[in-house]
C-alpha positions as semicolon CSV with decimal commas, in nm:
position;residue;x (nm);y (nm);z (nm)
1;M;2,062;3,700;-5,535
2;N;1,696;3,718;-5,638
3;F;1,517;3,733;-5,302
4;R;1,179;3,800;-5,462
5;V;1,180;3,469;-5,648
6;M;1,278;3,297;-5,325
7;A;0,996;3,476;-5,142
8;R;0,736;3,356;-5,395
9;A;0,845;2,992;-5,369
10;L;0,862;2,997;-4,988
11;G;0,523;3,168;-4,977
12;W;0,368;2,875;-5,163
13;L;0,529;2,629;-4,922
14;F;0,413;2,805;-4,604
15;T;0,061;2,843;-4,743
16;L;0,042;2,468;-4,800
17;E;0,159;2,412;-4,443
18;S;-0,116;2,643;-4,313
19;V;-0,380;2,439;-4,497
20;A;-0,253;2,121;-4,328
21;M;-0,267;2,292;-3,987
22;L;-0,618;2,412;-4,063
23;A;-0,730;2,056;-4,136
24;C;-0,588;1,938;-3,804
25;G;-0,756;2,233;-3,629
26;I;-1,094;2,137;-3,776
27;F;-1,043;1,783;-3,650
28;A;-0,953;1,918;-3,305
29;Y;-1,273;2,125;-3,299
30;F;-1,502;1,829;-3,377
31;D;-1,299;1,567;-3,189
32;P;-1,542;1,399;-2,946
33;E;-1,256;1,314;-2,709
34;A;-1,125;1,670;-2,693
35;Q;-1,118;1,829;-2,348
36;G;-1,144;2,200;-2,407
37;R;-1,048;2,400;-2,713
38;G;-0,676;2,433;-2,644
39;A;-0,567;2,222;-2,941
40;F;-0,814;2,392;-3,174
41;I;-0,698;2,741;-3,076
42;S;-0,327;2,661;-3,096
43;L;-0,363;2,497;-3,438
44;M;-0,576;2,781;-3,575
45;V;-0,332;3,043;-3,449
46;S;-0,048;2,847;-3,605
47;A;-0,236;2,807;-3,933
48;G;-0,315;3,179;-3,939
49;T;0,047;3,273;-3,873
50;S;0,183;3,042;-4,141
51;F;-0,082;3,158;-4,389
52;L;-0,019;3,526;-4,320
53;V;0,357;3,492;-4,365
54;G;0,304;3,278;-4,673
55;I;0,070;3,529;-4,837
56;V;0,297;3,824;-4,758
57;L;0,595;3,642;-4,910
58;F;0,390;3,535;-5,210
59;L;0,260;3,885;-5,282
60;S;0,599;4,048;-5,227
61;G;0,769;3,802;-5,457
62;E;0,777;3,785;-5,832
63;K;0,671;3,519;-6,076
64;I;0,901;3,220;-6,069
65;P;1,075;3,208;-6,409
66;D;1,112;2,895;-6,617
67;R;1,474;2,878;-6,510
68;I;1,620;3,027;-6,195
69;P;1,983;3,009;-6,085
70;R;2,104;2,702;-5,900
71;R;2,206;2,914;-5,602
72;E;1,853;3,046;-5,540
73;G;1,709;2,700;-5,591
74;I;1,934;2,539;-5,332
75;L;1,868;2,817;-5,082
76;I;1,493;2,774;-5,124
77;V;1,531;2,404;-5,047
78;G;1,737;2,460;-4,732
79;L;1,537;2,755;-4,600
80;G;1,209;2,584;-4,689
81;W;1,275;2,292;-4,457
82;V;1,410;2,509;-4,176
83;F;1,123;2,757;-4,169
84;S;0,859;2,489;-4,225
85;A;0,985;2,340;-3,900
86;V;0,971;2,682;-3,731
87;F;0,603;2,726;-3,818
88;G;0,534;2,361;-3,742
89;A;0,664;2,414;-3,389
90;I;0,404;2,678;-3,300
91;P;0,124;2,431;-3,202
92;F;0,358;2,278;-2,942
93;L;0,418;2,619;-2,783
94;L;0,052;2,700;-2,722
95;G;-0,232;2,522;-2,546
96;D;-0,275;2,366;-2,204
97;V;0,016;2,124;-2,256
98;R;0,322;2,279;-2,412
99;L;0,690;2,240;-2,482
100;S;0,979;2,481;-2,447
101;P;1,087;2,662;-2,768
102;T;1,386;2,434;-2,828
103;E;1,180;2,122;-2,756
104;A;0,902;2,239;-2,988
105;F;1,150;2,306;-3,268
106;F;1,312;1,965;-3,214
107;E;0,972;1,793;-3,230
108;S;0,877;1,982;-3,545
109;V;1,209;1,912;-3,719
110;S;1,179;1,547;-3,624
111;G;0,837;1,544;-3,786
112;F;0,919;1,715;-4,113
113;T;1,243;1,519;-4,158
114;T;1,052;1,193;-4,084
115;T;1,302;1,112;-3,809
116;G;1,057;1,014;-3,536
117;A;1,269;1,122;-3,239
118;T;1,055;1,285;-2,970
119;V;1,103;1,499;-2,662
120;I;0,754;1,423;-2,529
121;A;0,766;1,197;-2,226
122;D;0,393;1,119;-2,204
123;L;0,186;1,140;-2,522
124;S;-0,135;1,060;-2,334
125;E;-0,131;1,414;-2,192
126;W;-0,156;1,571;-2,537
127;P;-0,483;1,633;-2,725
128;R;-0,545;1,425;-3,035
129;G;-0,547;1,731;-3,260
130;I;-0,181;1,798;-3,180
131;L;-0,096;1,429;-3,210
132;L;-0,258;1,428;-3,553
133;W;-0,043;1,727;-3,650
134;R;0,267;1,526;-3,555
135;S;0,163;1,258;-3,804
136;V;0,068;1,509;-4,073
137;M;0,411;1,675;-4,043
138;Q;0,578;1,345;-4,120
139;W;0,346;1,278;-4,411
140;L;0,421;1,622;-4,555
141;G;0,794;1,577;-4,503
142;G;0,795;1,227;-4,647
143;L;0,735;1,334;-5,005
144;L;0,485;1,618;-5,041
145;I;0,734;1,898;-4,966
146;L;0,981;1,740;-5,208
147;V;0,715;1,732;-5,480
148;L;0,609;2,092;-5,418
149;L;0,966;2,225;-5,417
150;V;1,060;2,040;-5,735
151;V;0,748;2,166;-5,912
152;L;0,805;2,523;-5,792
153;L;1,172;2,512;-5,892
154;S;1,098;2,343;-6,223
155;G;1,393;2,373;-6,454
156;S;1,622;2,529;-6,195
157;G;1,949;2,396;-6,071
158;G;1,794;2,369;-5,725
159;A;1,529;2,127;-5,845
160;K;1,787;1,910;-6,018
161;F;2,012;1,927;-5,711
162;L;1,733;1,819;-5,477
163;F;1,602;1,548;-5,708
164;S;1,945;1,403;-5,784
165;N;2,013;1,369;-5,410
166;E;1,681;1,192;-5,361
167;S;1,730;0,959;-5,656
168;A;2,096;0,886;-5,711
169;F;2,202;0,631;-5,972
170;Q;1,863;0,598;-6,141
171;P;1,834;0,483;-6,503
172;E;1,679;0,793;-6,655
173;G;1,836;1,137;-6,692
174;T;1,735;1,438;-6,492
175;T;1,601;1,671;-6,758
176;T;1,335;1,918;-6,651
177;A;1,050;1,735;-6,823
178;R;1,152;1,403;-6,671
179;I;1,188;1,553;-6,325
180;Q;0,838;1,701;-6,340
181;D;0,693;1,379;-6,473
182;K;0,866;1,166;-6,211
183;V;0,767;1,369;-5,908
184;L;0,402;1,378;-6,014
185;W;0,403;1,001;-6,050
186;F;0,579;0,981;-5,714
187;L;0,297;1,182;-5,561
188;L;0,033;0,953;-5,715
189;V;0,209;0,646;-5,575
190;Y;0,253;0,815;-5,237
191;L;-0,116;0,898;-5,211
192;G;-0,215;0,550;-5,325
193;L;0,007;0,372;-5,073
194;T;-0,121;0,596;-4,793
195;I;-0,487;0,527;-4,873
196;I;-0,435;0,151;-4,904
197;C;-0,239;0,138;-4,578
198;L;-0,504;0,347;-4,401
199;L;-0,795;0,132;-4,517
200;G;-0,609;-0,185;-4,425
201;L;-0,542;-0,063;-4,071
202;W;-0,904;0,039;-4,030
203;G;-1,014;-0,301;-4,157
204;L;-0,790;-0,468;-3,899
205;G;-0,973;-0,293;-3,618
206;L;-0,795;0,037;-3,561
207;S;-1,000;0,349;-3,506
208;W;-1,008;0,605;-3,784
209;F;-0,777;0,828;-3,583
210;D;-0,518;0,556;-3,524
211;A;-0,547;0,434;-3,883
212;V;-0,485;0,780;-4,025
213;A;-0,205;0,865;-3,781
214;H;-0,016;0,541;-3,842
215;A;-0,076;0,526;-4,218
216;F;0,071;0,874;-4,255
217;T;0,381;0,791;-4,053
218;T;0,429;0,441;-4,195
219;V;0,433;0,530;-4,564
220;A;0,649;0,834;-4,482
221;T;0,879;0,601;-4,280
222;G;0,853;0,852;-3,997
223;G;0,760;0,649;-3,691
224;F;0,559;0,898;-3,486
225;S;0,282;0,718;-3,299
226;P;0,014;0,877;-3,080
227;H;0,083;0,609;-2,816
228;N;0,369;0,594;-2,567
229;D;0,439;0,229;-2,638
230;S;0,430;0,279;-3,016
231;I;0,305;-0,025;-3,211
232;A;0,330;-0,242;-2,900
233;H;0,003;-0,069;-2,808
234;F;-0,171;-0,302;-3,056
235;S;0,042;-0,615;-3,016
236;D;-0,190;-0,784;-2,767
237;L;-0,505;-0,724;-2,971
238;E;-0,674;-1,008;-3,153
239;N;-0,534;-0,880;-3,482
240;G;-0,210;-0,758;-3,326
241;L;0,013;-0,982;-3,536
242;L;-0,173;-0,892;-3,857
243;I;-0,139;-0,521;-3,776
244;E;0,237;-0,562;-3,734
245;I;0,263;-0,754;-4,061
246;W;0,060;-0,492;-4,246
247;L;0,273;-0,208;-4,109
248;A;0,596;-0,398;-4,178
249;F;0,489;-0,451;-4,539
250;F;0,429;-0,080;-4,593
251;M;0,750;0,015;-4,413
252;I;0,937;-0,199;-4,666
253;L;0,747;-0,031;-4,950
254;G;0,824;0,314;-4,808
255;G;1,194;0,234;-4,784
256;A;1,219;0,096;-5,138
257;S;1,271;0,307;-5,448
258;F;0,952;0,470;-5,575
259;F;1,087;0,440;-5,930
260;I;0,991;0,076;-5,932
261;Y;0,628;0,153;-5,845
262;V;0,614;0,422;-6,112
263;V;0,746;0,186;-6,380
264;I;0,503;-0,088;-6,278
265;L;0,210;0,151;-6,262
266;R;0,290;0,295;-6,604
267;G;0,307;-0,056;-6,744
268;L;-0,034;-0,143;-6,607
269;L;-0,215;0,171;-6,721
270;P;-0,325;0,207;-7,086
271;G;-0,187;0,493;-7,291
272;K;0,069;0,603;-7,545
273;G;0,357;0,550;-7,309
274;R;0,268;0,193;-7,221
275;I;0,508;0,032;-7,469
276;A;0,796;0,239;-7,335
277;A;0,687;0,161;-6,981
278;L;0,679;-0,211;-7,052
279;R;1,028;-0,180;-7,196
280;N;1,138;-0,012;-6,875
281;W;0,960;-0,283;-6,679
282;K;1,193;-0,540;-6,832
283;E;1,483;-0,324;-6,721
284;L;1,375;-0,352;-6,358
285;R;1,602;-0,653;-6,333
286;H;1,891;-0,405;-6,349
287;V;1,761;-0,212;-6,047
288;E;1,967;-0,407;-5,798
289;E;1,939;-0,159;-5,512
290;V;1,605;-0,302;-5,399
291;R;1,747;-0,655;-5,407
292;W;2,034;-0,543;-5,182
293;Y;1,784;-0,364;-4,959
294;L;1,574;-0,678;-4,916
295;L;1,886;-0,890;-4,866
296;L;2,004;-0,657;-4,589
297;I;1,664;-0,688;-4,420
298;L;1,666;-1,068;-4,451
299;T;2,021;-1,094;-4,318
300;G;1,941;-0,857;-4,034
301;V;1,633;-1,056;-3,938
302;L;1,832;-1,382;-3,927
303;V;2,111;-1,231;-3,717
304;V;1,874;-1,064;-3,473
305;W;1,647;-1,369;-3,451
306;I;1,932;-1,611;-3,386
307;S;2,104;-1,376;-3,140
308;G;1,780;-1,297;-2,960
309;S;1,692;-1,666;-2,929
310;L;2,018;-1,772;-2,769
311;G;1,908;-1,669;-2,422
312;G;1,605;-1,897;-2,440
313;E;1,388;-1,662;-2,233
314;I;1,125;-1,622;-2,508
315;S;0,993;-1,865;-2,766
316;L;1,137;-1,886;-3,116
317;G;0,809;-1,756;-3,257
318;E;0,803;-1,446;-3,038
319;S;1,171;-1,386;-3,103
320;L;1,112;-1,405;-3,478
321;R;0,814;-1,172;-3,454
322;G;1,016;-0,910;-3,268
323;A;1,319;-0,950;-3,495
324;V;1,121;-0,909;-3,818
325;F;0,938;-0,595;-3,709
326;T;1,240;-0,433;-3,543
327;V;1,479;-0,493;-3,834
328;I;1,228;-0,367;-4,092
329;S;1,153;-0,062;-3,878
330;I;1,522;0,026;-3,841
331;A;1,625;-0,062;-4,199
332;S;1,346;0,155;-4,342
333;T;1,440;0,427;-4,087
334;T;1,080;0,432;-3,960
335;G;1,157;0,383;-3,592
336;Y;0,842;0,204;-3,472
337;A;0,891;-0,033;-3,180
338;T;0,713;-0,342;-3,051
339;V;0,990;-0,465;-2,818
340;D;1,274;-0,315;-2,618
341;Y;1,564;-0,428;-2,837
342;E;1,814;-0,288;-2,584
343;Q;1,758;-0,608;-2,386
344;W;1,896;-0,822;-2,673
345;P;2,261;-0,940;-2,705
346;V;2,545;-0,718;-2,824
347;A;2,537;-0,872;-3,175
348;V;2,195;-0,713;-3,220
349;Y;2,339;-0,376;-3,117
350;F;2,595;-0,371;-3,398
351;T;2,351;-0,514;-3,653
352;L;2,096;-0,241;-3,587
353;L;2,365;0,029;-3,590
354;L;2,476;-0,090;-3,934
355;L;2,119;-0,082;-4,061
356;M;2,080;0,270;-3,919
357;L;2,384;0,386;-4,114
358;V;2,277;0,235;-4,446
359;G;1,906;0,325;-4,440
360;G;1,671;0,270;-4,733
361;C;1,689;0,310;-5,110
362;A;1,744;0,625;-5,313
363;G;1,416;0,769;-5,438
364;S;1,230;0,657;-5,123
365;T;1,102;0,830;-4,811
366;A;1,370;0,661;-4,598
367;G;1,680;0,822;-4,451
368;G;2,035;0,698;-4,403
369;M;2,324;0,699;-4,650
370;K;2,115;0,490;-4,896
371;V;2,176;0,137;-5,021
372;S;2,294;0,258;-5,364
373;R;2,596;0,424;-5,202
374;L;2,674;0,104;-5,013
375;I;2,674;-0,089;-5,343
376;L;2,909;0,163;-5,501
377;L;3,144;0,159;-5,202
378;V;3,165;-0,219;-5,197
379;R;3,241;-0,235;-5,569
380;A;3,488;0,051;-5,552
381;A;3,673;-0,124;-5,271
382;W;3,678;-0,449;-5,469
383;Q;3,818;-0,271;-5,773
384;E;4,097;-0,124;-5,563
385;V;4,183;-0,473;-5,441
386;V;4,198;-0,600;-5,800
387;K;4,410;-0,304;-5,911
388;A;4,661;-0,390;-5,640
389;F;4,783;-0,684;-5,852
390;R;4,646;-0,571;-6,193
391;P;4,722;-0,198;-6,199
392;K;4,676;-0,158;-6,576
393;Q;4,342;-0,334;-6,601
394;V;4,050;-0,107;-6,697
395;L;3,753;-0,178;-6,472
396;R;3,403;-0,045;-6,526
397;M;3,145;-0,005;-6,255
398;R;2,769;-0,027;-6,292
399;V;2,502;0,041;-6,030
400;N;2,133;-0,009;-6,108
401;G;2,228;-0,069;-6,471
402;N;2,410;0,264;-6,501
403;T;2,775;0,311;-6,573
404;I;2,936;0,502;-6,287
405;D;3,205;0,744;-6,401
406;D;3,496;0,868;-6,192
407;E;3,310;1,188;-6,094
408;A;3,006;1,003;-5,955
409;R;3,236;0,762;-5,776
410;A;3,438;1,044;-5,620
411;Q;3,123;1,229;-5,514
412;T;2,988;0,920;-5,340
413;V;3,313;0,848;-5,158
414;L;3,331;1,214;-5,052
415;F;2,971;1,206;-4,928
416;V;3,032;0,895;-4,717
417;A;3,356;1,041;-4,581
418;L;3,181;1,368;-4,497
419;F;2,892;1,176;-4,339
420;G;3,137;0,984;-4,121
421;L;3,338;1,293;-4,029
422;I;3,030;1,494;-3,930
423;S;2,904;1,197;-3,728
424;L;3,230;1,165;-3,533
425;V;3,254;1,539;-3,466
426;S;2,888;1,547;-3,362
427;M;2,942;1,264;-3,115
428;V;3,221;1,463;-2,953
429;V;3,006;1,778;-2,942
430;V;2,712;1,598;-2,782
431;A;2,938;1,421;-2,532
432;V;3,108;1,748;-2,429
433;V;2,782;1,943;-2,393
434;E;2,608;1,665;-2,203
435;T;2,899;1,580;-1,971
436;T;2,716;1,722;-1,669
437;Q;2,418;1,501;-1,747
438;G;2,620;1,181;-1,717
439;I;2,559;1,075;-2,075
440;D;2,709;0,737;-2,169
441;F;2,882;0,619;-2,486
442;N;2,579;0,431;-2,620
443;T;2,362;0,738;-2,590
444;T;2,617;0,967;-2,759
445;V;2,670;0,737;-3,057
446;S;2,312;0,637;-3,111
447;A;2,164;0,985;-3,056
448;V;2,384;1,123;-3,334
449;L;2,331;0,832;-3,574
450;A;1,958;0,813;-3,502
451;T;1,905;1,182;-3,576
452;F;2,159;1,224;-3,855
453;G;2,023;0,910;-4,026
454;N;1,660;1,013;-3,961
455;I;1,581;0,694;-3,768
456;G;1,450;0,822;-3,434
457;P;1,506;0,576;-3,149
458;G;1,856;0,457;-3,067
459;Y;2,026;0,303;-2,766
460;G;2,098;0,410;-2,410
461;E;1,890;0,704;-2,290
462;V;1,734;0,747;-2,636
463;G;1,624;0,386;-2,675
464;P;1,282;0,268;-2,800
465;T;1,127;0,325;-2,455
466;D;1,298;0,661;-2,393
467;H;1,297;1,011;-2,543
468;Y;1,521;1,312;-2,614
469;G;1,359;1,544;-2,360
470;H;1,642;1,510;-2,106
471;F;1,898;1,671;-2,338
472;Q;1,998;2,031;-2,283
473;P;1,845;2,294;-2,517
474;V;2,168;2,350;-2,710
475;T;2,197;1,976;-2,775
476;Q;1,838;1,961;-2,897
477;L;1,909;2,243;-3,142
478;F;2,227;2,073;-3,257
479;L;2,049;1,742;-3,313
480;S;1,775;1,929;-3,499
481;L;2,040;2,060;-3,737
482;L;2,168;1,705;-3,787
483;M;1,817;1,586;-3,872
484;I;1,775;1,852;-4,140
485;M;2,121;1,783;-4,280
486;G;2,047;1,412;-4,296
487;R;1,714;1,468;-4,469
488;L;1,862;1,704;-4,730
489;E;2,180;1,501;-4,783
490;L;2,415;1,756;-4,621
491;Y;2,485;2,008;-4,895
492;A;2,157;2,201;-4,909
493;V;2,208;2,286;-4,539
494;L;2,585;2,332;-4,536
495;V;2,555;2,586;-4,818
496;L;2,353;2,812;-4,586
497;F;2,669;2,868;-4,379
498;V;2,881;2,977;-4,675
499;P;2,898;3,362;-4,669
500;T;2,958;3,400;-5,043
501;V;2,630;3,231;-5,130
502;W;2,444;3,532;-4,991
503;K;2,641;3,790;-5,186
504;K;2,522;3,961;-5,504
505;Y;2,745;3,890;-5,798
């Protein structure tokens, strides 16, 4: 175990986090609406702590080699997310308004994993500097931490492990050069989408603060809003409908595969690689995951719209407006809300739960099991049906234009089975721990799926108008673990609990 290499990589990560805290602290200092310097002091203390630890780790470490063992790489990924959340929790522990340690850690994990679940009952009590930090955490966790870790672990098994989990079943291989090239293009696209979304929101009448806060959490498909009523805060404005449409558009973009944007961008830009990029552009027709993703959204909208209109209490137009935004928000695992969907019929309940489970596309900022795995499962099931009466027939499977071998198929089935098993066990754990709190079935199921799938709001006592603050501290810690596991696709976190991984051999 090379702890010094791990220290150098983690030092870089914590230093980046301190710079982000510093930026939020500067905003808090000059914020004209700030009442006192509580937010500024807490953010500066947090930035100083993260920077100090980062520098110590960096200086005590050694230069990261061109290739480091897979074990060290995976551990850096898992520990990086965990300790980033630890430092990110510090601003919530200081200041005039504060959270308990477990609540602060939950809020920080929810931010960095782009889940969007909150323990804060009243956001209006919190200074805007801290609220901005909530949005920045989600923006960092959406893609920037992934990019930094892959660059730092360039050529290592950890980088390939992390990238393959983020981008399963993609057409190109995962050689070191391609990984580096892809993540840098991802970063360019991520920055571009954020800036365009931000400027559009500002043009539609939002203040610079609201535009920045919501652009960061929309493109990251995170869902944190500085307002208690989320996006419903803007629904009654003159441009309320346009704001919802603009946000919905970028939620769809955030939940789709970034590979498509990279291929298109390469095809549009002049250069030596343009011919190859144009060739890849033609191959976009094989990237079927996005088509399935859009079809799921369209189907979900129709089901929710029709089901929500049956009662006749609201107009068809308002029902469609709420259905479109809610389905896109859940399918992209963003978690914004404009309506209380718990008031809709039971058909909506199961539709939204299904969308929570599936999530967005591989290679996106969205959570969930990913649409690519759903495609593979459906085709694998169909092949088993065919083999029941044609056992000797050789059947090939392709997803996104790639041939799926038996190993990839087995890994996907195992992942889904493990995802389901952990979900069921977690529901039992939450129900047992929260028995004295009178938790109901809806809350147990949705709290686990909403955190494990990195969605945020669920049903019952964690619905779109509720929060997670009423859970006991041990439950909040457990759900925090689920959020990290869901964001890192299980294995990078589960490996931390294997004793042999820490041994020298």
